TIMARKOL-940808 format. One record per residue (C-alpha): x, y, z; residue in one letter. Coordinates in steps of 0.25 Angstrom, whole numbers, padded with zeros to 4 digits, always signed. Each point is the difference from the previous one (the first is absolute). Layout:
XYZA...
// end
This chain:
+0000+0000+0000M+0005+0014-0004A+0003+0009+0012V-0002+0015+0000T+0013+0007+0004P-0001+0006+0014R+0008+0010+0008S+0012-0005+0008S-0008+0002+0013S-0011-0009-0005A+0010-0010-0004A+0006+0000+0013A-0014-0002+0007G-0003-0012-0010S+0013-0006+0003K-0002+0000+0015A-0014-0006-0002L+0004-0012-0007G+0015-0002+0001A-0001-0008+0013D-0009-0010-0007L+0008+0000-0013G-0012+0006-0007L+0003+0010-0012S-0009+0012-0004T-0005-0009-0011D-0004-0011+0010D-0007+0010+0008L-0008+0006-0011L-0004-0014-0006E-0004-0004+0014M-0009+0012+0001Y-0005-0003-0014R-0004-0014+0004L-0007+0005+0013V-0008+0011-0008A-0003-0010-0012L-0006-0010+0010A-0009+0010+0006R-0005+0005-0014A-0003-0014-0005V-0007-0003+0013D-0008+0013-0001E-0004-0003-0014R-0005-0014+0004M-0009+0006+0010W-0006+0009-0011I-0002-0012-0009L-0007-0008+0011N-0009+0011+0003R-0003+0002-0014A-0004-0015-0001G+0012-0003-0010R+0007-0010+0010I-0006-0008+0011P+0009+0001+0012F+0011+0008+0006V+0009-0004+0011I+0009+0012+0003S+0014+0003+0003G-0001+0014+0004Q+0008+0003+0012G+0009-0012-0003H+0008+0006-0012E+0012+0005+0008G+0003-0013+0007A-0002-0008-0012Q+0009+0008-0009V+0011+0001+0011G+0000-0015+0003V+0000-0004-0014T+0011+0009-0004W+0009-0008+0009A-0002-0013-0009L+0007-0003-0013E-0010+0000-0012K+0001-0012-0009G+0006-0009+0011K-0007+0001+0013D-0014-0005+0002W-0012+0007+0007I-0013-0006+0004A-0009+0012+0001P-0014+0002+0006F-0013+0007-0005Y+0005+0014+0003R+0013-0001-0007S-0002+0009-0011I+0013+0009+0003A+0008-0013+0003T-0004-0006-0014C+0003+0013-0007L+0013+0001+0006T+0004-0014-0003F-0003+0002-0015G-0015-0001-0003M-0006+0011-0008S-0012+0009+0002P-0006-0008-0012R+0003-0013+0008D-0008+0005+0012I-0011+0006-0007M-0003-0013-0009T-0001-0008+0013A-0011+0010+0004Q-0007-0003-0013Y+0003-0015+0000A+0004+0001-0014T+0006-0012-0008A+0013+0008-0001S+0001+0001+0016D+0013-0005+0004P-0004-0003+0014S-0010-0011-0004S-0005+0002-0014G-0013+0005+0005G-0003-0012+0009R+0002+0007+0014Q-0008+0012+0007M+0008+0013+0000P+0011+0001+0010G+0006-0013-0003H+0013+0005-0006Y+0011-0009-0005G+0011+0000-0011S+0008-0012-0004H+0009+0009-0008E+0003+0009+0012H+0001-0011+0011N-0013+0004+0006L-0008-0012+0005V-0015+0000-0002S-0007+0005+0012V-0008-0011+0007S-0014+0003+0004S+0001-0007+0014P+0008+0011+0008V+0014-0004+0005A+0002-0012-0009T+0010+0009-0008Q+0010-0001+0012L+0001-0015-0003L+0002+0002-0014H+0011+0010+0003A+0007-0009+0010V-0001-0011-0010G+0007+0009-0010L+0011+0004+0010A+0002-0015+0003L+0002-0003-0015A+0010+0012-0001A+0008-0005+0012K+0000-0015-0006I+0004+0005-0014K+0010+0011+0006K-0006+0011-0010T+0002+0011+0010G-0014+0004-0002Q-0009+0006+0012V-0015-0002+0001A-0009+0010+0006L-0014+0000+0004T-0010+0010+0005I-0013+0000+0007M-0009+0009+0009G+0001-0002+0015E-0014-0007+0000G+0006-0011-0009S+0012-0001+0009S-0008-0008+0010N-0003-0012-0009Q+0007-0013+0004G+0007+0000-0014D+0009+0011+0005V+0004-0007+0013H+0004-0013-0008E+0007+0008-0011G+0008+0009+0009L+0004-0012+0009N+0005-0008-0012F+0007+0012-0006A+0007+0004+0013A+0004-0015+0003I+0006-0001-0014H+0006+0014-0001K-0007+0002-0013L+0002+0013-0008P-0014+0006+0003F-0006+0013+0004V-0013+0001+0006F-0007+0014-0001I-0013+0003+0008V-0007+0013-0005E-0007+0004+0013N-0011+0009-0003N-0008-0002+0013G-0012-0007-0006Y-0004-0014-0005A-0012+0005-0008I-0007+0006+0012S+0007-0007+0012V+0010+0010+0007P+0014-0004+0003L-0003-0002+0015A-0010-0011-0003R+0010-0007-0009Q+0014+0000+0007V+0002-0001+0015A+0014+0004-0001A+0005+0015-0001S+0004-0003-0015S+0001-0011-0010V+0015+0002-0001A+0001-0005+0014N-0004-0014-0004R+0014-0001-0008A+0006-0003+0014E-0007-0013+0001G+0006-0005-0013Y+0014+0005+0004G+0000+0010-0012I+0001+0015-0001P-0013+0008+0001G-0001+0015-0002V-0011+0010-0001T+0002+0011-0010V-0009+0013-0003D-0007-0005-0013G-0002+0014-0005S+0015+0002+0000D+0005-0005-0014V+0015+0001+0004L-0002-0007+0014A-0007-0011-0007C+0011-0002-0010Y+0011+0000+0011A-0007-0010+0008A-0002-0009-0013A+0014+0002-0004R+0005-0006+0013T-0009-0011-0001A+0003-0004-0014V+0015+0001+0002A-0002-0009+0012R-0008-0010-0008A+0009+0000-0011R+0012-0002+0009A-0006-0013+0005G-0004+0005+0014D-0014-0003-0001G-0014+0007-0001P-0005+0013+0006S-0013+0007+0004L-0003+0014-0003I-0013+0007+0004E-0003+0012-0008C-0010+0009+0008K-0009+0005-0012V-0013+0007-0001T-0012-0005-0008R-0006+0013-0006L-0012-0008-0006T-0010-0010+0004G+0005-0014+0000H-0005-0001-0014S-0010+0006-0009S-0011-0008+0007D+0003+0006+0014D-0004+0013+0006Q+0010+0002+0011Q-0007+0013+0006T-0009-0010+0006K+0011-0005+0010Y+0010+0011+0000R-0002+0014+0005S+0003+0013-0009E+0010+0004+0010E+0008-0013-0002E-0001+0001-0015L+0005+0014+0000A+0012-0004+0008A+0003-0012-0009D-0001+0010-0012R+0012+0007+0006S+0008-0012-0001L-0002-0001-0015D+0014-0004-0006P-0002+0007-0014V+0000+0014+0005P+0010-0003+0011K+0010-0006-0010F-0002+0012-0009R+0003+0010+0011A+0012-0008+0004Q+0006+0001-0014L-0004+0014-0003V+0007+0005+0013D+0012-0008-0004A+0000+0007-0013G-0001-0014-0007V-0014+0003-0006L+0000+0013-0008T-0012+0006-0006P+0005-0004-0014E+0002-0015+0005A-0014+0000+0007E-0007+0005-0013D+0007-0010-0008R-0003-0012+0009I-0015+0005+0002D-0002+0001-0015A+0006-0014-0003A-0009-0006+0011I-0012+0006-0006K+0004-0005-0013D+0003-0014+0005A-0014-0001+0008V-0008+0005-0012H+0008-0010-0009D-0003-0012+0009A-0014+0003+0001T-0002+0001-0015E+0008-0012-0002Y-0008-0008+0010A-0013+0005-0005E+0004-0005-0014A+0004-0014+0003Q-0008-0012-0003P-0007-0008+0011D+0006-0014+0002P-0006-0011-0009D-0011-0007+0008T+0004-0013-0007R+0013+0000+0008T-0006+0001+0013A+0004-0014+0005M+0015+0003-0005K+0010-0001+0011W-0010-0005+0010V+0002-0015-0002Y+0012-0007-0005A+0002+0000-0015E+0010-0011-0001D-0007-0013+0004W+0010-0012+0000P-0006-0013-0003S-0014+0005-0002E-0008+0009-0009G-0005+0014+0004P-0012+0002+0009P-0013-0002-0006P-0004+0015+0001W+0012+0004-0008G+0010+0010+0002M-0009+0012-0003G+0004+0002-0014E-0012-0006-0007G-0007-0013+0000P+0005-0011+0009A+0012-0008-0006A-0002-0012-0009E-0003-0012+0008G-0005+0007+0012A-0013-0005+0007T-0012+0005-0007P-0007+0011+0008A-0015+0001+0004D-0008+0012-0005P+0004+0007+0013A+0014-0001-0004G+0004-0011+0010L+0007-0013-0003P-0009-0012+0000E+0007-0006+0012S-0003+0013+0008V-0014+0002-0005A-0004-0015+0004D
// end
């Protein structure tokens, strides 16, 4: 990204802001672009939902700073992430495009997350080492730990990271996966984006301890709590955890204290269980204006650079929307594809076929209701 020339005093400020973390001015500007882009894509999704164009939104507003900061510590194209349904900024930072995110909302045939086979929010990309989101919460931790185990066995030097909310962190899968990862010192990082609510259940009714990070002690691994609205603090914590994992020292747990600026989803009205005073206080923790102000104060984000970034974001969001609107729906004849095994050793395909036309030759004839005779009888 081209950088607008700045005064020597501004340059000194930007150096002080990023130097201790090894971040350049270009890094800081790109991190800001991703934070702002994720918010713009998210806001467009809500507009489309309210206009009846897409069926469902589960938002990442308030989580963007933590997601960009944490993901920046990983190596794209090498490491692995098992994201969760709010991971819009995570996926954008790790290589997915606004088009990729928007086609998932529209469930188009070109949707890289599932080919239109999943509800919105189930992001994933084989190309970018993003494991497809699982509908049962917390199961992605098991997937990530499995990837970490494979990386250790194969000596690839890869790190696997997974993310979830604090509500999901109470599932049994989390204990099993963390215990296994800790025992075997796997290259694994566990991120909890704690926004204080599991749908409408407040933190005090979810977690008895003072923080989720305190649980790390029970597994003999490091656990830290970080301000999730501070992009650079999240990057610093993740950089330490990733370095530890890659060095063979085992997993870490990072709790990012974020804010949820919207309802749990487009089907939730959080004003029914949250006061206006609480919501106003949460809005003051919005990471987008906070990171912007930090960069402006340091002389990194000049008016010229901000105008350039804003214009590029607007173009990208409009392009993604128009692209997704124009994409075809999945072919209904392929609805069964990738649901059942398509290679059937020592036997023929199932009598109902593979969703690509009539049942295969030699299959059991179906009754008028579409069931095989053996089932209809």
